[in-house]
C-alpha positions in Angstrom: -28.8 -47.6 -55.1 -30.1 -44.9 -57.4 -33.1 -44.3 -55.2 -31.0 -44.2 -52.1 -28.7 -41.6 -53.6 -31.7 -39.6 -54.8 -33.2 -39.8 -51.3 -30.0 -38.6 -49.7 -29.8 -35.7 -52.1 -33.4 -34.7 -51.6 -32.8 -34.8 -47.8 -29.9 -32.5 -48.3 -32.0 -30.1 -50.4 -34.7 -30.0 -47.6 -32.1 -29.4 -44.9 -30.6 -26.6 -46.9 -34.0 -25.0 -47.3 -34.8 -25.3 -43.6 -31.4 -23.8 -42.8 -31.9 -20.8 -44.9 -35.3 -20.3 -43.2 -33.6 -20.4 -39.8 -30.9 -17.9 -40.8 -33.6 -15.6 -42.1 -36.0 -15.7 -39.2 -34.9 -18.2 -36.6 -37.2 -21.1 -35.7 -40.2 -19.0 -36.8 -38.6 -18.3 -40.1 -37.9 -22.0 -40.6 -41.6 -22.9 -40.0 -42.7 -20.1 -42.4 -40.2 -21.4 -45.0 -41.6 -24.9 -44.6 -45.2 -23.6 -45.1 -44.2 -21.6 -48.2 -42.4 -24.6 -49.7 -45.4 -26.8 -49.0 -47.7 -24.3 -50.8 -45.3 -24.1 -53.8 -45.1 -27.8 -54.0 -48.8 -28.3 -53.9 -49.3 -25.8 -56.7 -46.5 -27.2 -58.8 -47.6 -30.8 -58.2 -51.0 -30.1 -59.8 -49.9 -27.6 -62.5 -46.3 -28.4 -63.5 -47.2 -30.6 -66.5 -49.5 -27.9 -68.0 -47.0 -25.2 -67.3 -44.1 -27.1 -68.9 -46.0 -28.1 -72.0 -47.2 -24.5 -72.4 -43.7 -23.1 -72.0 -42.5 -25.2 -75.0 -45.6 -24.7 -77.1 -46.4 -28.4 -77.2 -49.6 -29.5 -79.1 -51.4 -32.8 -78.4 -51.4 -35.5 -81.1 -54.5 -37.6 -81.7 -54.6 -41.4 -81.8 -54.3 -41.5 -85.6 -51.5 -39.0 -86.0 -49.7 -39.3 -89.4 -46.4 -40.1 -87.7 -47.8 -43.2 -86.0 -46.2 -41.9 -82.8 -49.2 -42.4 -80.6 -49.5 -46.0 -81.6 -45.8 -46.6 -80.7 -46.2 -44.9 -77.3 -49.3 -47.0 -76.7 -47.5 -50.3 -77.4 -44.4 -49.4 -75.5 -46.5 -48.2 -72.5 -48.1 -51.6 -72.5 -44.7 -53.2 -72.4 -43.8 -51.0 -69.5 -47.1 -51.8 -67.6 -48.2 -48.2 -67.8 -51.4 -46.3 -68.8 -50.9 -44.6 -72.2 -49.7 -41.1 -71.6 -50.9 -38.1 -73.7 -48.5 -37.6 -76.6 -47.4 -34.0 -77.6 -45.4 -32.6 -80.5 -43.1 -29.6 -80.0 -42.5 -27.6 -83.2 -38.7 -27.1 -83.0 -36.0 -28.4 -85.3 -33.8 -29.5 -82.4 -34.1 -33.3 -81.7 -35.2 -33.8 -78.1 -37.9 -35.2 -75.9 -39.2 -35.1 -72.3 -41.8 -36.6 -70.0 -43.9 -34.8 -67.4 -46.8 -35.4 -65.1 -47.3 -36.0 -61.4 -48.0 -39.7 -61.7 -48.3 -42.4 -64.4 -52.1 -41.7 -64.5 -51.5 -38.1 -65.3 -48.4 -38.3 -67.6 -47.4 -36.9 -71.0 -44.6 -37.6 -73.4 -43.5 -34.7 -75.7 -41.2 -35.0 -78.6 -39.9 -32.4 -81.0 -40.4 -32.2 -84.8 -36.6 -32.5 -85.1 -36.6 -35.8 -83.3 -39.2 -37.3 -85.7 -37.3 -36.1 -88.7 -33.8 -37.3 -87.6 -34.4 -40.7 -85.9 -35.2 -44.1 -87.3 -38.2 -46.0 -85.9 -35.8 -48.1 -83.7 -34.0 -45.0 -82.3 -37.4 -43.3 -81.7 -38.6 -46.4 -79.8 -35.5 -46.2 -77.6 -36.3 -42.5 -76.8 -39.9 -43.2 -76.1 -39.0 -46.1 -73.8 -36.6 -43.9 -71.9 -39.3 -41.3 -71.3 -41.8 -44.0 -70.2 -39.1 -45.2 -67.8 -39.0 -41.7 -66.2 -42.8 -41.9 -65.8 -42.7 -45.4 -64.3 -39.9 -44.5 -61.9 -41.9 -41.3 -60.8 -38.9 -39.2 -61.9 -41.1 -36.5 -63.3 -42.6 -35.9 -59.8 -39.1 -36.1 -58.2 -37.7 -33.5 -60.6 -40.6 -31.2 -60.1 -40.2 -31.2 -56.3 -36.4 -30.6 -56.5 -36.9 -27.8 -59.0 -39.4 -26.2 -56.7 -37.1 -26.5 -53.7 -34.2 -25.0 -55.7 -36.4 -22.1 -56.7 -37.7 -21.6 -53.1 -34.1 -21.6 -51.8 -33.1 -18.9 -54.3 -36.2 -16.9 -53.3 -35.3 -17.1 -49.6 -31.7 -16.1 -50.3 -32.9 -13.0 -52.2 -35.2 -12.1 -49.2 -32.3 -12.4 -46.9 -30.0 -10.2 -49.0 -32.7 -7.5 -49.3 -34.1 -7.6 -45.8 -31.2 -9.0 -43.8 -31.0 -12.2 -41.8 -30.6 -12.8 -38.1 -27.4 -11.2 -36.9 -27.2 -13.5 -33.8 -27.0 -16.7 -35.8 -23.3 -17.2 -35.1 -22.1 -16.6 -38.7 -21.8 -12.9 -38.4 -22.7 -10.5 -41.2 -20.1 -11.7 -43.6 -20.9 -15.3 -43.0 -24.6 -14.7 -43.4 -24.1 -12.9 -46.7 -21.8 -15.6 -48.0 -24.4 -18.2 -47.0 -27.1 -16.4 -49.0 -24.9 -16.4 -52.1 -23.7 -20.0 -51.7 -27.0 -21.6 -50.8 -28.7 -21.2 -54.3 -25.5 -22.6 -55.9 -25.6 -25.6 -53.5 -29.3 -26.1 -54.3 -28.6 -26.1 -58.0 -25.8 -28.6 -57.6 -28.0 -30.9 -55.7 -30.8 -30.6 -58.3 -28.3 -31.4 -61.1 -26.9 -34.4 -59.2 -30.4 -35.8 -58.8 -31.1 -35.3 -62.5 -28.0 -37.1 -63.5 -28.8 -40.0 -61.2 -32.3 -40.4 -62.6 -31.0 -40.2 -66.3 -28.8 -43.3 -65.8 -31.7 -45.2 -64.2 -34.1 -44.2 -67.0 -31.6 -45.3 -69.7 -31.3 -48.8 -68.1 -35.1 -49.2 -67.6 -35.8 -47.7 -71.1 -33.5 -50.2 -72.7 -35.4 -53.0 -70.9 -38.8 -51.7 -72.1 -37.8 -51.5 -75.8 -35.6 -54.6 -75.5 -32.7 -53.1 -77.4 -30.1 -51.0 -75.4 -28.3 -50.0 -78.6 -31.4 -48.4 -80.1 -31.4 -45.9 -77.3 -27.5 -45.5 -77.4 -27.7 -44.7 -81.1 -30.5 -42.2 -80.5 -28.5 -40.5 -77.7 -25.6 -40.0 -80.1 -27.8 -38.5 -82.8 -29.7 -36.2 -80.4 -26.5 -35.0 -78.8 -25.2 -34.0 -82.2 -28.4 -32.2 -83.1 -28.7 -30.4 -79.7 -25.1 -29.2 -80.0 -25.8 -27.5 -83.3 -29.5 -26.5 -83.3 -31.0 -24.0 -80.9 -34.1 -24.7 -78.9 -35.5 -21.2 -78.5 -38.2 -22.1 -75.9 -35.6 -24.0 -73.8 -33.2 -21.0 -73.9 -36.0 -18.8 -72.6 -36.8 -21.3 -69.8 -33.4 -22.8 -68.8 -34.8 -24.2 -65.5 -36.6 -26.9 -67.6 -33.4 -28.2 -69.3 -33.1 -31.1 -66.8 -36.4 -32.5 -68.1 -35.1 -33.3 -71.6 -33.4 -36.5 -72.6 -30.4 -34.5 -73.7 -29.6 -31.0 -72.4 -31.1 -28.6 -74.9 -28.8 -25.8 -73.8 -25.5 -27.1 -75.4 -24.1 -28.6 -72.2 -20.5 -29.5 -71.8 -19.4 -32.8 -73.1 -18.0 -34.2 -69.8 -19.6 -34.9 -66.5 -19.2 -32.0 -64.1 -20.9 -30.6 -61.0 -22.8 -28.1 -63.2 -24.1 -30.5 -65.8 -27.8 -31.3 -65.8 -27.2 -34.6 -67.6 -24.4 -37.3 -67.6 -22.0 -37.1 -70.5 -23.6 -38.8 -73.5 -20.5 -40.9 -74.1 -20.8 -42.3 -70.5 -24.5 -43.1 -71.1 -23.7 -44.8 -74.4 -20.9 -46.8 -72.8 -23.3 -48.0 -70.1 -25.9 -49.1 -72.7 -23.2 -50.9 -74.7 -22.2 -52.8 -71.6 -25.8 -53.7 -71.0 -26.1 -55.0 -74.6 -23.1 -57.3 -74.0 -19.9 -58.1 -75.9 -20.2 -58.5 -79.7 -23.1 -56.1 -80.0 -21.2 -53.8 -82.2 -21.6 -50.0 -82.4 -25.0 -48.4 -81.6 -25.4 -46.8 -85.1 -24.5 -50.1 -86.8 -26.9 -52.1 -84.5 -29.8 -49.7 -85.1 -29.1 -49.6 -88.8 -28.9 -53.4 -89.2 -32.1 -54.0 -87.2 -33.9 -51.5 -89.4 -33.3 -53.7 -92.4 -35.6 -56.4 -90.9 -39.3 -55.9 -90.1 -39.7 -55.3 -86.4 -41.5 -57.9 -84.3 -43.1 -55.2 -82.2 -46.8 -54.5 -83.0 -45.9 -50.9 -83.9 -43.0 -51.9 -86.2 -42.6 -50.9 -89.8 -39.6 -51.3 -91.9 -37.4 -48.3 -91.5 -35.5 -46.5 -94.2 -31.8 -46.5 -93.8 -30.3 -43.0 -94.0 -27.4 -42.4 -96.3 -24.4 -40.3 -95.8 -26.4 -37.2 -96.7 -28.4 -37.4 -93.4 -31.8 -37.9 -95.0 -34.6 -38.0 -92.5 -36.2 -41.3 -91.7 -39.8 -42.3 -92.3 -41.1 -40.1 -89.4 -40.4 -36.8 -91.1 
């Protein structure tokens, strides 16, 4: 059902784009708009991962990084049936992560320094599994295309406002101007709706990859608390990339809304708790109790349990 909804939303985005092209230049303008969109998508398809990583000053980690993160990603990628993506570190104190790349064979997973310092091994495994789910579901490509379409629609709307659209389109001058203002808003709403749909799907698939839904639920709660109080300077400079992160880095509203790039964290946690089944307990308690036992996963090491003082785990 998630893919059906995503397909419908992307069709709406395409129709909106073609409509703006028609209002701007008739059938010829619609064709030109399609050609421009195709060119933008081709460029973005091949370069979006490099551009995104550069925007956030991400640096690649080698196979023997001191955090053991690359080993964890390798083992979880094997669980997911994926090639091992390149692992990057972002030097920001805000806990967060994202995945990028046009395909599973050209993918990357980036985590922040704050994420490594604030999460246990189990919680970090849940986050990595979530990002691998995005890669396996081809969400990184979907979000790249929708972001490009949203940008192109805004560009066409600006052209129409500056140069004027077709006056014989039936909407009149007032209608045309209103359409040019409303179209970018509508495109942004569609983009955000697609993002929220894919986050729920990645939560479910990520929980299956790591085998413990409550590890991811606990991580989401901890990341939300950190993102709400710690600024991500690079993300603030590039707000169009916010939908790529596991939690909105721009201090999003707590509840689901039309203008939210992500579902409400409490709704995501509730879905993961339901997936874990009755009697699973709270996410924090489940992640903490599992950390007291050596993990059965090849990448597992005994985690340190944080006290009330919020001491960083073994990844810091």
